[in-house]
C-alpha positions as semicolon CSV with decimal commas, in nm:
position;residue;x (nm);y (nm);z (nm)
1;X;1,552;0,621;0,595
2;X;1,490;0,280;0,751
3;X;1,264;0,435;1,016
4;X;1,069;0,625;0,750
5;X;1,016;0,306;0,548
6;X;0,901;0,115;0,857
7;X;0,664;0,400;0,944
8;X;0,514;0,394;0,593
9;X;0,476;0,014;0,605
10;X;0,292;0,044;0,937
11;X;0,069;0,312;0,788
12;X;-0,013;0,085;0,491
13;X;-0,093;-0,202;0,729
14;X;-0,345;0,014;0,911
15;X;-0,490;0,178;0,601
16;X;-0,548;-0,145;0,405
17;X;-0,609;-0,375;0,705
18;X;-0,333;-0,616;0,598
19;X;-0,058;-0,819;0,758
20;X;0,281;-0,790;0,591
21;X;0,451;-1,128;0,564
22;X;0,773;-1,019;0,395
23;X;0,925;-0,687;0,292
24;X;1,256;-0,610;0,123
25;X;1,448;-0,339;-0,056
26;X;1,472;-0,380;-0,433
27;X;1,634;-0,197;-0,723
28;X;1,971;-0,030;-0,757
29;X;2,016;0,037;-0,385
30;X;1,962;-0,329;-0,301
31;X;2,222;-0,426;-0,561
32;X;2,471;-0,176;-0,422
33;X;2,495;0,069;-0,713
34;X;2,251;0,355;-0,652
35;X;2,279;0,676;-0,850
36;X;2,252;1,011;-0,669
37;X;1,884;1,038;-0,769
38;X;1,785;0,676;-0,696
39;X;1,465;0,623;-0,503
40;X;1,411;0,355;-0,240
41;X;1,220;0,060;-0,386
42;X;1,026;-0,138;-0,126
43;X;0,850;-0,462;-0,217
44;X;0,630;-0,669;0,012
45;X;0,387;-0,960;0,030
46;X;0,072;-0,930;0,240
47;X;-0,246;-1,109;0,346
48;X;-0,586;-0,988;0,462
49;X;-0,777;-1,105;0,769
50;X;-0,952;-1,438;0,706
51;X;-1,299;-1,282;0,688
52;X;-1,202;-1,082;0,380
53;X;-1,132;-1,405;0,188
54;X;-1,482;-1,531;0,269
55;X;-1,643;-1,239;0,089
56;X;-1,814;-1,270;-0,248
57;X;-1,584;-1,008;-0,402
58;X;-1,214;-1,068;-0,451
59;X;-0,984;-0,856;-0,233
60;X;-0,736;-0,623;-0,397
61;X;-0,432;-0,826;-0,504
62;X;-0,171;-0,549;-0,528
63;X;-0,073;-0,213;-0,385
64;X;0,143;0,031;-0,582
65;X;0,229;0,383;-0,482
66;X;0,503;0,641;-0,485
67;X;0,555;0,842;-0,171
68;X;0,742;1,165;-0,102
69;X;0,799;1,294;-0,455
70;X;0,957;0,976;-0,594
71;X;1,180;0,918;-0,291
72;X;0,995;0,599;-0,194
73;X;0,839;0,348;-0,433
74;X;0,620;0,077;-0,278
75;X;0,484;-0,227;-0,464
76;X;0,308;-0,515;-0,295
77;X;0,131;-0,834;-0,383
78;X;-0,132;-1,032;-0,199
79;X;0,003;-1,379;-0,119
80;X;-0,213;-1,563;-0,372
81;X;-0,091;-1,347;-0,658
């Protein structure tokens, strides 16, 4: 599962043109009491390239998505948020 999560994080980096500063597992698995149907909750903080911050429009400040039929749940926040 770790390799799948890392692969998805790398895909998100490429797709959104971001740099991930910190990522962690959250939820019941992180606390050590997952149920048989628990998903993997991944949370991370990211930044954009400097040029994006110099734009007139604000860059997207969060990313939320479920992947693989509720097996993986990703939520992310741009550093300033």
